[in-house]
C-alpha positions as CSV (number, residue, x, y, z in Angstrom):
1,X,58.6,-2.3,-42.7
2,X,59.0,-4.6,-45.8
3,X,62.3,-6.1,-46.9
4,X,63.7,-7.5,-50.2
5,X,66.7,-9.7,-49.6
6,X,68.4,-9.9,-53.0
7,X,71.4,-12.3,-52.8
8,X,73.7,-12.0,-55.9
9,X,75.4,-15.3,-55.5
10,X,78.9,-15.5,-57.0
11,X,78.8,-12.0,-58.3
12,X,82.4,-11.1,-57.3
13,X,84.0,-13.9,-59.5
14,X,87.7,-13.9,-60.2
15,X,90.1,-11.4,-61.8
16,X,89.9,-11.6,-65.6
17,X,93.0,-10.8,-67.8
18,X,90.9,-9.2,-70.5
19,X,89.4,-6.8,-67.9
20,X,92.8,-5.6,-66.7
21,X,92.9,-8.3,-64.0
22,X,89.8,-6.8,-62.4
23,X,86.9,-8.9,-61.3
24,X,83.7,-8.4,-63.3
25,X,82.2,-6.7,-60.3
26,X,85.1,-4.3,-60.0
27,X,85.0,-3.6,-63.7
28,X,81.2,-3.2,-64.0
29,X,79.3,0.1,-63.9
30,X,77.1,-0.3,-60.8
31,X,75.3,3.0,-60.2
32,X,72.3,1.5,-58.3
33,X,74.5,-0.4,-55.9
34,X,76.8,2.6,-55.5
35,X,73.8,4.7,-54.6
36,X,72.6,2.2,-52.0
37,X,76.0,2.1,-50.3
38,X,76.4,5.9,-50.4
39,X,73.0,6.5,-48.9
40,X,72.4,3.5,-46.8
41,X,74.3,1.0,-44.6
42,X,77.1,-1.2,-45.8
43,X,79.0,-3.9,-44.1
44,X,80.3,-7.5,-44.2
45,X,78.8,-10.7,-42.9
46,X,80.1,-14.2,-42.6
47,X,77.4,-16.7,-43.7
48,X,79.5,-19.9,-43.7
49,X,80.5,-21.3,-40.3
50,X,84.1,-22.7,-39.9
51,X,84.3,-26.3,-41.0
52,X,81.5,-26.1,-43.6
53,X,82.0,-25.8,-47.3
54,X,81.7,-22.2,-48.6
55,X,78.8,-22.9,-50.9
56,X,75.4,-21.5,-51.7
57,X,73.3,-24.0,-49.9
58,X,75.1,-23.3,-46.6
59,X,75.1,-19.5,-47.0
60,X,71.5,-19.3,-48.0
61,X,70.4,-21.1,-44.9
62,X,72.4,-18.6,-42.8
63,X,70.8,-15.7,-44.6
64,X,67.3,-17.1,-43.8
65,X,68.3,-17.3,-40.1
66,X,69.0,-21.0,-39.7
67,X,72.2,-22.4,-38.2
68,X,73.8,-24.5,-40.9
69,X,75.9,-26.4,-38.3
70,X,72.6,-27.7,-36.9
71,X,70.3,-28.1,-39.9
72,X,72.6,-28.6,-43.0
73,X,72.8,-32.2,-43.9
74,X,74.0,-31.8,-47.5
75,X,73.0,-30.0,-50.7
76,X,71.2,-32.9,-52.4
77,X,68.4,-33.2,-49.7
78,X,67.4,-29.7,-50.5
79,X,67.3,-30.7,-54.2
80,X,65.2,-33.6,-53.3
81,X,62.7,-31.4,-51.5
82,X,62.5,-29.1,-54.6
83,X,61.7,-32.2,-56.8
84,X,59.0,-33.5,-54.4
85,X,61.0,-36.5,-53.6
86,X,60.1,-37.8,-50.1
87,X,63.1,-39.2,-48.3
88,X,63.2,-41.8,-45.6
89,X,65.5,-41.5,-42.6
90,X,67.6,-44.3,-44.1
91,X,68.1,-42.6,-47.5
92,X,71.3,-41.1,-48.7
93,X,71.1,-38.6,-51.6
94,X,73.6,-37.2,-54.0
95,X,73.5,-34.7,-56.8
96,X,73.7,-36.6,-60.1
97,X,75.1,-34.3,-62.8
98,X,75.0,-35.3,-66.4
99,X,78.6,-34.5,-67.6
100,X,80.7,-34.7,-70.7
101,X,83.9,-36.9,-70.4
102,X,86.7,-37.2,-72.9
103,X,87.1,-40.3,-75.1
104,X,90.0,-42.3,-73.5
105,X,89.1,-46.0,-73.4
106,X,89.8,-46.4,-69.7
107,X,87.3,-44.5,-67.5
108,X,89.9,-43.5,-65.0
109,X,92.0,-41.8,-67.7
110,X,89.2,-39.5,-68.9
111,X,89.0,-35.7,-68.4
112,X,85.8,-33.9,-67.4
113,X,85.2,-31.5,-70.4
114,X,81.9,-30.0,-69.3
115,X,80.1,-30.3,-65.9
116,X,76.7,-29.6,-67.5
117,X,77.0,-31.2,-71.0
118,X,76.3,-27.9,-72.8
119,X,73.4,-27.3,-70.4
120,X,71.5,-30.3,-71.8
121,X,67.8,-29.7,-72.0
122,X,65.5,-31.1,-69.4
123,X,63.6,-33.3,-71.8
124,X,66.8,-34.9,-73.1
125,X,68.1,-35.3,-69.6
126,X,64.9,-37.0,-68.5
127,X,65.3,-39.7,-71.2
128,X,68.8,-40.4,-70.0
129,X,67.8,-40.6,-66.4
130,X,65.0,-43.0,-67.3
131,X,67.5,-45.1,-69.2
132,X,69.7,-45.2,-66.0
133,X,66.7,-46.5,-64.0
134,X,65.9,-49.2,-66.5
135,X,69.5,-50.3,-66.6
136,X,69.9,-50.2,-62.8
137,X,68.2,-53.3,-61.4
138,X,69.2,-52.7,-57.8
139,X,66.2,-51.8,-55.8
140,X,68.1,-49.7,-53.2
141,X,69.2,-47.0,-55.7
142,X,67.0,-44.8,-57.8
143,X,67.5,-41.8,-60.1
144,X,65.2,-38.8,-60.4
145,X,65.1,-36.3,-63.3
146,X,65.5,-32.6,-62.3
147,X,66.2,-29.5,-64.4
148,X,68.7,-29.8,-67.2
149,X,71.9,-31.5,-66.0
150,X,70.9,-31.3,-62.3
151,X,69.4,-34.6,-61.3
152,X,69.2,-36.7,-58.2
153,X,70.3,-40.1,-56.9
154,X,68.7,-41.7,-53.8
155,X,70.4,-44.7,-52.2
156,X,68.5,-46.4,-49.4
157,X,70.8,-47.5,-46.5
158,X,73.8,-45.9,-48.3
159,X,76.9,-44.9,-46.4
160,X,76.9,-41.6,-44.6
161,X,80.6,-40.9,-45.1
162,X,80.7,-40.2,-48.8
163,X,83.3,-37.6,-49.9
164,X,82.5,-36.4,-53.3
165,X,84.0,-33.7,-55.5
166,X,81.8,-31.2,-57.4
167,X,82.3,-31.6,-61.1
168,X,82.4,-27.8,-61.7
169,X,85.5,-27.6,-59.5
170,X,87.5,-29.9,-61.8
171,X,86.4,-29.1,-65.3
172,X,89.3,-29.6,-67.7
173,X,91.1,-31.9,-65.3
174,X,91.7,-35.7,-65.4
175,X,89.2,-37.4,-63.2
176,X,91.6,-40.0,-61.8
177,X,92.3,-38.1,-58.6
178,X,88.7,-37.1,-57.9
179,X,86.7,-40.3,-58.3
180,X,84.7,-41.5,-55.3
181,X,86.4,-44.0,-53.0
182,X,83.1,-45.9,-52.7
183,X,83.3,-48.8,-55.0
184,X,79.5,-49.0,-55.6
185,X,79.3,-45.4,-56.8
186,X,82.4,-45.7,-59.0
187,X,80.9,-48.8,-60.6
188,X,77.6,-47.0,-61.3
189,X,79.6,-44.1,-62.9
190,X,81.5,-46.5,-65.1
191,X,78.3,-48.3,-66.1
192,X,76.6,-45.0,-66.9
193,X,79.3,-44.1,-69.4
194,X,78.9,-47.5,-71.1
195,X,75.1,-47.0,-71.3
196,X,74.9,-43.3,-72.2
197,X,77.7,-42.8,-74.7
198,X,75.8,-44.4,-77.5
199,X,72.3,-43.5,-76.4
200,X,70.1,-42.0,-79.2
201,X,69.9,-38.7,-77.3
202,X,73.6,-38.3,-77.3
203,X,74.1,-39.5,-80.8
204,X,71.6,-36.8,-81.9
205,X,73.4,-34.2,-79.8
206,X,76.8,-35.0,-81.4
207,X,75.2,-34.6,-84.9
208,X,74.0,-31.1,-83.8
209,X,77.5,-30.2,-82.6
210,X,76.5,-30.4,-78.9
211,X,78.5,-32.2,-76.2
212,X,77.1,-35.5,-75.2
213,X,76.0,-36.2,-71.6
214,X,78.0,-39.4,-71.5
215,X,78.3,-40.0,-67.7
216,X,76.8,-39.2,-64.4
217,X,78.9,-37.5,-61.7
218,X,77.9,-37.7,-58.0
219,X,78.4,-34.9,-55.5
220,X,76.7,-33.0,-52.7
221,X,75.8,-36.1,-50.7
222,X,73.5,-35.8,-47.7
223,X,70.6,-37.2,-45.7
224,X,67.2,-36.1,-44.8
225,X,67.0,-32.9,-42.9
226,X,64.2,-31.3,-40.8
227,X,63.9,-27.6,-41.2
228,X,61.3,-25.8,-39.1
229,X,58.9,-23.4,-40.9
230,X,60.4,-20.0,-41.3
231,X,57.1,-18.4,-40.2
232,X,57.6,-19.9,-36.8
233,X,61.0,-18.1,-36.6
234,X,60.1,-14.6,-37.8
235,X,56.3,-14.5,-37.7
236,X,56.2,-12.8,-41.0
237,X,54.8,-13.9,-44.3
238,X,57.3,-13.9,-47.1
239,X,58.0,-15.2,-50.6
240,X,60.9,-16.7,-52.4
241,X,62.1,-16.6,-56.0
242,X,64.3,-19.3,-57.0
243,X,66.7,-20.3,-59.9
244,X,68.1,-23.7,-58.9
245,X,67.0,-26.8,-57.2
246,X,68.5,-26.2,-53.7
247,X,66.9,-22.7,-53.7
248,X,63.6,-24.3,-54.4
249,X,64.3,-26.9,-51.7
250,X,64.9,-24.1,-49.2
251,X,61.5,-22.7,-50.3
252,X,59.7,-26.0,-49.9
253,X,61.2,-26.9,-46.6
254,X,61.0,-23.4,-45.0
255,X,57.5,-22.7,-46.4
256,X,56.5,-19.4,-45.0
257,X,52.9,-18.8,-45.9
258,X,53.5,-17.9,-49.5
259,X,55.9,-18.2,-52.4
260,X,56.3,-17.1,-56.0
261,X,58.5,-18.3,-58.8
262,X,60.0,-16.5,-61.6
263,X,61.7,-19.6,-63.1
264,X,65.3,-19.6,-64.1
265,X,67.5,-19.5,-67.1
266,X,70.6,-17.7,-68.5
267,X,68.7,-15.2,-70.7
268,X,70.3,-12.0,-69.3
269,X,70.1,-9.1,-69.0
270,X,66.4,-8.8,-70.1
271,X,65.6,-11.9,-68.0
272,X,67.0,-10.2,-64.9
273,X,65.1,-7.0,-65.7
274,X,61.8,-9.0,-66.0
275,X,62.5,-10.8,-62.7
276,X,63.5,-7.6,-60.9
277,X,60.1,-6.1,-61.9
278,X,58.3,-9.2,-60.8
279,X,59.4,-8.7,-57.2
280,X,56.8,-5.9,-56.9
281,X,53.6,-7.9,-56.8
282,X,54.7,-9.7,-53.7
283,X,54.3,-6.9,-51.2
284,X,50.7,-5.8,-52.1
285,X,49.7,-9.5,-51.5
286,X,50.6,-9.1,-47.9
287,X,54.1,-10.5,-47.9
288,X,56.5,-8.6,-45.6
289,X,59.7,-9.8,-47.2
290,X,61.0,-11.3,-50.4
291,X,64.1,-13.5,-50.6
292,X,65.7,-13.7,-54.0
293,X,68.9,-15.8,-54.3
294,X,70.1,-15.0,-57.8
295,X,73.0,-17.2,-59.0
296,X,75.0,-15.6,-61.8
297,X,78.7,-15.8,-61.4
298,X,80.6,-13.2,-63.6
299,X,77.5,-11.3,-64.6
300,X,77.5,-7.5,-64.9
301,X,75.1,-6.3,-62.2
302,X,73.8,-2.7,-62.0
């Protein structure tokens, strides 16, 4: 038997006033999902153990058969794996979003306007990350460019007790109550704003009517993990499609004898249709299952 595990991450979303207080999923026309539930098996599963944050990185590990309480050491180490960054046991990592902050003179008085700086392009983001590395003369901290606003910070011998707030959870809110307690990280964030606000990349973005990526924001801290190969658990060859760094990190660290990428962007629905069709070549190639974590909160699925 062959299996396709299609994980529609964030599909339920929240009630929307313009949809009559229904969620997008409740409002959407979903004939294919309706057919599967009417003619197959349906049920509920709990993929996030008590005490762990209800986020994609944790849940996806559970779906793949791993125990997050044992193997999950943070979201950013999975991002590091996706980027080919080899971590040392003494390294601490953190997601390093390029965000848009408001213009108040004092950093602590600013508001986070956009957690992704209008989804800044990867080439622009790379220039800003390189500027951060040039400015940062400390040898124990380094920045790595990723995809768009999703970048990585690695801190050798950094503290393991960092408590950091995801920027997408506080969009539109003053940052004063959500800044890191760690003085070093806070200082780096302040310095990043001083450096980036007048960077040529951001001045050009402002001219184009785009939001500037005028600060970094750290979250998702963690340390190196050690995941066993998925093939050793299930004795089946499989493939994984991915859309974000931690999904790719799962793929790299759980390598299962084969993988296939369909890339990722927000061009829907035709992009979804193309990716759905691209699942088919996996199975004739000898793969017994395909894992497809698709992240698209608030989309209309059918």
